[in-house]
C-alpha distance (Angstrom), angle and dihedral (degrees) to the residues before:
residue distance angle dihedral
M1 . . .
M2 3.77 . .
D3 3.81 121.3 .
P4 3.79 115.5 -104.7
P5 3.78 115.6 -100.6
A6 3.77 122.2 -103.3
G7 3.75 113.8 -70.6
M8 3.80 97.1 36.3
G9 3.77 124.1 113.1
S10 3.75 132.7 -146.5
D11 3.80 123.6 -44.0
S12 3.80 93.2 -97.2
Q13 3.77 91.6 49.4
T14 3.78 90.3 47.6
Q15 3.79 93.1 51.4
H16 3.81 90.6 48.5
R17 3.79 91.3 50.7
T18 3.78 93.1 46.6
S19 3.80 91.4 51.3
S20 3.79 90.4 49.0
F21 3.79 89.7 47.8
A22 3.82 93.1 53.4
D23 3.83 91.2 46.1
S24 3.78 89.9 50.5
I25 3.80 90.9 52.2
R26 3.78 92.8 49.4
S27 3.78 92.9 50.6
N28 3.77 93.3 45.9
G29 3.82 94.1 42.0
S30 3.77 93.5 54.2
G31 3.76 95.4 58.3
G32 3.77 107.0 13.6
G33 3.81 99.1 65.5
G34 3.76 118.1 -156.7
K35 3.81 96.6 34.1
R36 3.79 111.0 153.1
V37 3.75 137.9 -154.8
S38 3.80 107.8 -150.1
Y39 3.74 133.2 -170.6
S40 3.75 133.9 177.3
S41 3.78 142.9 -174.3
D42 3.75 141.0 -173.2
H43 3.78 105.1 -71.7
G44 3.79 112.7 -117.2
G45 3.79 96.2 176.5
S46 3.77 98.5 38.9
L47 3.77 123.4 176.9
D48 3.78 92.9 -108.7
G49 3.80 86.1 60.6
R50 3.78 99.1 -118.0
T51 3.79 120.7 137.7
S52 3.79 127.3 -146.4
R53 3.76 132.4 177.5
T54 3.76 113.2 -76.1
S55 3.79 108.3 -101.8
R56 3.77 109.0 158.1
Q57 3.76 116.2 -164.8
C58 3.78 111.5 172.9
T59 3.80 118.5 -161.9
P60 3.79 115.7 -163.9
T61 3.76 118.0 -146.3
N62 3.79 118.9 -141.0
L63 3.78 121.3 -146.6
S64 3.77 117.8 -135.2
A65 3.77 124.5 -150.3
N66 3.81 93.1 -96.9
G67 3.79 92.6 52.2
T68 3.81 99.1 -104.2
A69 3.78 120.5 132.8
T70 3.79 122.0 -123.9
S71 3.79 127.0 -177.0
T72 3.82 116.9 -113.6
N73 3.79 141.4 156.3
L74 3.79 104.5 -130.0
F75 3.79 105.1 138.3
D76 3.74 114.5 116.2
N77 3.78 123.8 -126.8
Q78 3.78 93.9 -94.8
L79 3.80 93.8 56.5
Q80 3.79 90.7 45.7
Q81 3.78 92.0 52.6
Q82 3.81 90.0 51.6
Q83 3.80 89.9 54.4
Y84 3.79 100.1 41.2
Q85 3.81 98.3 45.1
Q86 3.81 88.0 71.1
Q87 3.79 90.9 53.4
D88 3.81 97.0 119.7
D89 3.79 100.6 26.7
E90 3.83 105.6 47.3
Q91 3.79 123.6 87.6
Q92 3.77 109.4 -118.8
Y93 3.74 121.9 -119.6
Q94 3.77 145.6 149.3
A95 3.76 120.5 -123.9
T96 3.77 143.5 156.2
E97 3.79 120.7 -151.8
P98 3.80 129.0 -169.1
Y99 3.77 119.5 -112.6
I100 3.80 110.8 -126.1
A101 3.80 112.0 -133.6
G102 3.77 113.1 -112.9
S103 3.79 94.3 18.3
S104 3.78 121.8 118.2
D105 3.84 94.0 -162.9
I106 3.78 116.9 105.3
L107 3.82 110.0 -152.5
I108 3.78 107.8 -125.9
D109 3.80 110.2 142.0
H110 3.79 99.0 62.2
H111 3.80 94.0 161.3
H112 3.81 94.1 62.4
N113 3.80 107.0 25.8
L114 3.78 102.2 44.7
A115 3.82 103.2 39.6
P116 3.82 111.3 140.0
T117 3.78 119.1 -123.8
D118 3.78 124.2 -107.5
K119 3.80 95.4 -112.4
Y120 3.81 111.8 -141.6
R121 3.85 85.4 -8.4
L122 3.79 88.2 -87.6
V123 3.80 94.7 153.0
C124 3.82 93.6 46.2
I125 3.81 91.2 48.6
G126 3.78 88.8 44.5
F127 3.80 91.6 56.3
T128 3.81 88.8 50.3
I129 3.81 89.8 54.2
L130 3.80 91.6 46.4
G131 3.81 89.9 47.3
I132 3.79 88.5 55.8
T133 3.79 88.9 49.0
T134 3.82 93.7 54.7
L135 3.81 92.4 63.9
L136 3.79 100.0 23.9
P137 3.86 95.9 98.6
W138 3.80 92.3 49.5
N139 3.80 95.0 46.2
F140 3.79 96.3 46.2
F141 3.79 92.9 48.7
I142 3.81 95.8 48.4
T143 3.82 95.4 41.2
A144 3.80 96.0 55.5
T145 3.81 89.7 80.9
D146 3.81 96.4 141.3
Y147 3.80 89.9 52.6
W148 3.82 94.6 48.9
M149 3.81 93.1 43.1
Y150 3.81 88.9 54.2
K151 3.80 94.0 46.6
F152 3.82 92.5 51.0
R153 3.81 98.2 37.1
K154 3.78 125.3 126.1
V155 3.80 98.1 -85.6
D156 3.80 97.3 -155.4
G157 3.81 92.6 45.3
D158 3.81 132.3 87.0
Y159 3.80 101.3 -96.6
K160 3.82 116.1 -171.1
P161 3.84 112.8 -165.5
D162 3.82 90.8 -171.7
E163 3.83 92.3 56.0
P164 3.81 104.5 40.7
H165 3.81 94.6 162.2
T166 3.80 93.2 62.1
N167 3.80 95.6 53.7
E168 3.77 121.5 99.4
R169 3.80 108.7 -118.3
T170 3.78 122.6 -130.6
S171 3.80 121.0 -141.8
M172 3.82 90.6 -104.6
Q173 3.80 90.5 52.8
T174 3.80 92.2 48.1
F175 3.81 97.4 48.5
F176 3.81 100.5 28.9
E177 3.82 96.0 97.8
S178 3.81 91.9 47.6
Y179 3.81 93.3 47.7
L180 3.79 88.4 46.1
A181 3.81 90.4 53.5
I182 3.80 91.7 51.1
A183 3.82 92.6 46.5
A184 3.80 89.3 50.4
N185 3.78 102.6 41.2
V186 3.81 106.2 36.2
P187 3.84 92.6 56.5
M188 3.79 88.1 43.9
L189 3.79 90.9 57.8
V190 3.80 92.2 46.1
S191 3.79 91.0 48.8
M192 3.80 92.4 49.7
L193 3.81 91.6 51.5
I194 3.79 91.0 49.9
N195 3.79 90.9 46.9
S196 3.79 92.0 50.9
F197 3.80 91.9 61.2
Y198 3.79 106.6 26.3
A199 3.80 109.8 20.8
Q200 3.80 90.8 85.1
K201 3.80 87.5 75.7
I202 3.81 89.2 66.7
S203 3.79 122.3 58.5
Q204 3.78 117.9 -111.3
K205 3.78 89.8 -121.2
K206 3.80 91.6 61.5
R207 3.79 93.7 42.1
L208 3.80 93.1 51.4
Y209 3.79 98.1 43.3
V210 3.81 94.3 43.8
S211 3.82 92.0 47.1
L212 3.79 93.0 49.9
S213 3.81 91.6 46.3
V214 3.82 93.6 51.5
M215 3.80 91.6 46.8
L216 3.79 89.1 50.3
A217 3.82 91.5 50.9
I218 3.83 93.1 49.1
F219 3.80 92.6 50.7
A220 3.79 90.3 48.5
L221 3.83 88.5 53.1
T222 3.81 90.9 47.9
T223 3.81 89.1 52.2
I224 3.81 89.8 54.2
F225 3.82 91.2 53.2
V226 3.81 91.0 56.1
N227 3.82 93.0 78.2
I228 3.82 95.4 40.1
D229 3.81 115.1 101.5
T230 3.80 105.1 -121.0
D231 3.81 98.5 166.9
H232 3.80 93.0 112.4
M233 3.80 95.3 41.1
Q234 3.79 102.1 44.1
G235 3.80 93.5 137.6
A236 3.80 92.5 51.2
F237 3.79 91.8 44.9
F238 3.80 89.9 49.6
G239 3.82 89.8 53.7
I240 3.82 93.6 45.5
T241 3.78 90.1 50.2
M242 3.80 91.8 52.0
V243 3.81 91.6 48.8
M244 3.81 90.8 51.3
V245 3.82 89.9 48.8
V246 3.83 90.6 51.0
V247 3.82 92.4 50.8
I248 3.79 94.6 45.6
S249 3.83 90.6 46.9
L250 3.80 92.3 53.0
F251 3.78 91.8 55.2
S252 3.79 93.7 37.2
A253 3.81 88.9 57.1
T254 3.80 90.5 48.9
F255 3.77 89.2 51.9
Q256 3.82 92.7 45.5
A257 3.81 94.6 49.4
A258 3.81 91.6 48.6
I259 3.79 95.0 47.8
F260 3.82 92.7 46.9
G261 3.80 88.1 52.1
I262 3.80 89.7 52.9
V263 3.80 99.3 44.7
A264 3.82 91.7 49.7
N265 3.82 87.7 72.3
F266 3.81 94.0 55.6
P267 3.83 130.8 78.3
N268 3.81 119.0 -77.9
N269 3.80 93.8 -99.7
C270 3.80 88.5 66.8
M271 3.81 91.1 52.0
H272 3.81 88.8 49.5
A273 3.81 89.7 51.1
M274 3.78 90.2 50.2
V275 3.80 97.9 51.1
N276 3.81 92.2 40.8
G277 3.78 89.0 52.7
Q278 3.79 89.3 57.0
A279 3.79 89.5 58.0
V280 3.81 91.2 46.5
A281 3.82 88.6 57.7
G282 3.79 89.9 67.8
L283 3.80 92.4 46.3
L284 3.79 90.5 51.0
A285 3.79 91.4 52.5
V286 3.80 95.7 46.5
T287 3.82 91.5 45.8
I288 3.79 89.8 58.3
Q289 3.81 89.3 46.3
V290 3.81 94.1 52.4
L291 3.81 93.4 44.1
S292 3.78 92.7 50.7
M293 3.80 91.5 48.7
A294 3.81 92.3 45.5
N295 3.79 89.3 55.4
N296 3.82 88.9 53.0
T297 3.77 92.0 -121.0
G298 3.77 114.3 164.9
P299 3.82 123.7 -111.5
I300 3.82 92.0 -95.5
T301 3.80 93.8 52.6
S302 3.80 90.0 45.4
G303 3.80 90.1 53.9
L304 3.78 89.5 50.0
W305 3.82 89.6 53.3
Y306 3.81 92.5 50.4
F307 3.77 99.0 49.8
M308 3.80 98.4 36.4
A309 3.81 89.6 52.6
S310 3.80 91.9 49.3
T311 3.81 91.6 48.0
I312 3.80 91.4 52.4
F313 3.81 91.9 46.0
L314 3.81 93.0 52.0
A315 3.80 90.0 52.5
F316 3.81 88.1 51.2
A317 3.83 90.6 50.0
I318 3.80 90.9 57.2
V319 3.81 90.2 54.2
C320 3.81 90.3 44.9
Y321 3.81 93.0 54.1
W322 3.80 89.6 50.5
L323 3.82 90.8 52.0
M324 3.82 91.7 52.5
D325 3.79 90.8 70.8
N326 3.80 100.1 104.2
D327 3.82 141.2 119.5
Y328 3.80 92.8 -81.9
S329 3.79 95.0 55.9
R330 3.80 93.2 41.5
Y331 3.79 90.0 52.0
Y332 3.80 93.5 59.2
L333 3.79 92.0 42.1
L334 3.82 89.9 50.6
R335 3.79 93.1 -120.5
I336 3.81 129.3 156.2
P337 3.84 106.7 -102.2
A338 3.79 92.7 -129.3
E339 3.78 92.0 58.3
D340 3.79 109.3 97.4
E341 3.75 102.5 -153.3
L342 3.78 137.5 85.3
S343 3.74 92.5 -155.2
T344 3.78 129.7 96.7
S345 3.78 116.4 84.8
L346 3.78 118.5 -114.7
S347 3.76 85.8 -116.4
V348 3.76 123.6 26.7
N349 3.78 88.1 -173.0
L350 3.79 93.0 47.6
I351 3.76 96.7 155.8
E352 3.77 104.5 36.1
S353 3.79 95.0 160.1
K354 3.76 144.9 -1.2
H355 3.80 87.1 -105.3
E356 3.82 92.5 66.4
L357 3.80 91.9 48.2
L358 3.80 91.3 50.6
E359 3.79 90.4 49.3
A360 3.80 91.0 52.4
L361 3.81 90.8 48.4
D362 3.79 90.3 49.4
D363 3.81 88.7 56.1
C364 3.80 96.1 52.0
W365 3.82 112.1 13.2
Q366 3.82 93.3 119.9
M367 3.80 91.2 53.6
A368 3.79 92.7 44.2
L369 3.82 91.3 50.4
S370 3.82 89.7 48.3
V371 3.81 90.2 55.3
V372 3.81 91.4 48.0
L373 3.82 94.0 50.2
A374 3.81 94.5 42.8
F375 3.79 95.3 52.9
W376 3.80 93.5 38.0
A377 3.80 90.8 59.3
S378 3.83 95.1 40.1
L379 3.81 97.5 45.8
A380 3.80 91.1 47.1
V381 3.82 87.9 72.9
F382 3.81 104.4 18.0
P383 2.94 119.4 106.7
G384 3.83 102.1 -18.0
V385 3.81 97.8 60.9
C386 3.81 99.2 24.9
V387 3.82 95.1 59.4
L388 3.83 89.3 57.4
V389 3.80 94.2 57.0
V390 3.82 112.4 107.4
P391 3.81 127.5 -166.6
E392 3.79 119.5 -97.6
H393 3.82 89.9 -118.4
P394 3.83 105.8 26.1
N395 3.82 125.3 -155.2
T396 3.81 94.7 10.4
S397 3.82 93.2 117.6
I398 3.79 141.1 2.6
L399 3.80 92.1 -89.4
T400 3.81 93.6 49.7
G401 3.79 92.8 46.8
R402 3.79 130.1 63.2
F403 3.82 92.2 -35.2
F404 3.81 93.7 59.8
V405 3.81 97.1 90.8
P406 3.84 97.0 38.5
I407 3.81 92.6 50.8
T408 3.82 104.7 34.3
T409 3.80 95.4 37.6
F410 3.80 113.6 26.6
L411 3.80 104.1 21.4
L412 3.80 95.2 41.1
F413 3.80 94.3 44.1
N414 3.79 94.1 49.4
L415 3.81 93.1 44.9
G416 3.80 90.8 49.5
D417 3.79 92.0 46.4
L418 3.81 91.7 51.2
A419 3.82 91.4 46.2
G420 3.81 90.4 52.3
R421 3.79 92.0 51.0
L422 3.78 91.5 48.6
C423 3.82 91.3 48.8
S424 3.80 90.2 57.6
S425 3.81 89.7 65.0
F426 3.83 93.7 64.7
L427 3.83 101.8 18.9
S428 3.76 96.2 45.3
F429 3.79 127.6 156.6
P430 3.80 115.6 -113.0
A431 3.79 109.7 -103.6
H432 3.82 92.7 -112.0
K433 3.84 94.9 52.5
K434 3.80 93.3 86.9
N435 3.80 95.9 135.6
S436 3.80 91.7 48.9
L437 3.80 90.7 57.5
L438 3.80 90.0 50.6
M439 3.82 91.1 51.0
L440 3.81 90.7 50.7
T441 3.80 90.2 51.2
I442 3.79 92.7 51.6
S443 3.81 93.0 47.0
R444 3.84 93.9 53.1
T445 3.82 92.2 55.0
F446 3.81 93.7 90.6
I447 3.84 92.6 62.3
P448 3.83 98.6 71.1
L449 3.80 91.0 38.4
L450 3.82 89.0 67.0
I451 3.83 92.5 61.8
P452 3.86 95.1 79.1
F453 3.81 86.7 63.3
C454 3.81 90.6 61.8
N455 3.81 122.4 91.1
V456 3.82 97.5 -64.2
V457 3.83 114.8 170.0
P458 3.01 127.4 -127.8
R459 3.80 102.4 30.9
S460 3.79 135.3 154.5
N461 3.78 109.7 172.1
L462 3.79 118.8 24.1
P463 3.82 118.8 68.9
V464 3.81 123.3 -122.1
L465 3.80 104.3 -110.5
L466 3.82 98.5 160.7
P467 3.83 108.2 40.8
S468 3.81 95.1 152.6
D469 3.81 117.5 119.7
L470 3.81 87.3 -139.9
M471 3.80 98.8 52.4
F472 3.81 95.4 56.8
P473 3.84 97.0 57.2
I474 3.83 90.1 44.2
L475 3.80 90.6 55.9
V476 3.81 92.0 45.3
G477 3.81 91.2 49.8
L478 3.81 94.1 49.3
T479 3.80 91.4 46.0
A480 3.80 91.2 52.2
L481 3.82 95.4 43.1
T482 3.79 94.5 52.0
N483 3.81 92.1 41.3
G484 3.80 92.5 55.3
Y485 3.79 93.8 43.9
V486 3.81 94.7 49.6
F487 3.80 93.9 45.6
S488 3.80 96.1 48.4
S489 3.81 93.1 43.5
A490 3.80 91.8 48.6
M491 3.81 93.4 50.7
L492 3.80 92.6 49.7
M493 3.81 94.1 44.5
A494 3.80 90.8 49.1
S495 3.80 92.2 56.8
E496 3.82 91.8 44.3
N497 3.80 93.3 51.1
S498 3.78 95.4 45.4
R499 3.76 126.1 87.2
K500 3.76 112.1 -109.8
T501 3.79 91.1 -120.6
R502 3.82 87.9 61.7
L503 3.80 100.5 40.4
E504 3.79 95.2 110.6
L505 3.79 92.2 47.6
T506 3.81 88.9 49.3
G507 3.80 88.5 52.8
F508 3.79 89.4 54.5
V509 3.82 91.5 49.0
M510 3.81 92.7 51.1
A511 3.81 92.0 46.0
G512 3.80 87.6 51.3
A513 3.81 90.3 50.9
L514 3.78 88.9 52.7
G515 3.80 89.9 52.3
V516 3.81 91.8 49.6
G517 3.80 91.7 50.4
L518 3.80 93.3 48.0
T519 3.81 91.5 48.3
L520 3.79 95.2 48.4
G521 3.79 90.3 46.3
S522 3.81 95.0 50.4
V523 3.82 93.0 47.9
S524 3.81 90.4 46.5
S525 3.81 89.6 51.6
T526 3.80 91.7 61.3
I527 3.82 91.1 47.3
L528 3.80 90.8 47.8
L529 3.81 92.2 52.1
T530 3.79 89.5 52.9
I531 3.81 90.3 51.4
I532 3.81 92.5 48.3
């Protein structure tokens, strides 16, 4: 038990004073009306956005008989221990709460007892929508395979959209998904690194709104290109597409880093909503793909469906972010309730020194490494290698025809990824089992590395060891399930093992780990295709 502060007497004297203090409050509260018990602390999430070490020092205010407040030190040792044991883990704030007449409870733990409710679960749903938005550009670009295959087909050849496995692939068709992954993930990593050190100079409100607006504009431009005949300018169109992917990835990474920094300050159910939303993004894209193919729409109409839907969804995400500005979100961002913006970062000087970054890495390096390894292995084969797998007996049924890739690659992967993320909510690792999660991540690496030995076409070097139409979807499903489980578990464990004063920085570190894993996986995919 901590020693009493200066000015306090023995334990018996302290107890006597505390009892007298409570009696005085009761008598004054019953007839005085509006008497308050106030407390304050050094402000760790101040309005100017600067962060300091948590050092809570509560000062009770006694109420005299005439209603004036005088400073005193009348808390007993037990109450002091309750306050000071949260010294390094509590967010810092200043608040004043009314004393309720007739009550003997002094309100001390404002952060836990007075949290507003998430009315209609608007904030939780909002994080799901924003989670979808973080991976929506990537998923819609990689899922529109029939559209891209048509755009980069051999123009003077006999291309059959209904029988994709019988068509001879051009080099642009073969390597498009891998080049797309590099164009999407390398800029994402660069953007995340820049954001980690310099984004604190720009408010989160500006970063989020500008990022969403640029992404919306790029998708609108992509939609326009759908109806433009690019048959005689395939090389130029390929280059324009890659440039648009680079630009949208830069701003998508800015958006993703900012939103991970925000959600790290909220309860775990919001983080679950966020990561589950990322998996839903893939399901949304593949649903549109399957529906367009089921309606026998051509590749051009399918492309129009993809990019118009994504444009509309991004506009909806902007409105959704605006609606999330309420008392619940302000409470966890330590904002003044009257302020009508969900914007400024908890810490404008988030990375004040290399020491703080190293401390954050020390808290979560096992989880960050798990994310890197999981996505490195998964992105090495998905989608670049998986979209080139053909059935052992093509075009003998609906599933071995034009629906083979959408169902066995995109639908199955996204369903498995979502299932893995959901499993982490009720089969979660204990927060202290960080090394166990890393071991699990390393052990699941061999699963995706078996996919190149399936019936990948074209191929020149590696033998086909697993030609079965059953083995390929099993491997894809296991890859997706373990990927989703590891990622969701790592994100939750990172926030649980981090001090609350470094939650936003931890969010940046984990978002950076995701970018590293995606980049390594996309580069490895191109190398793997060359080996195959």
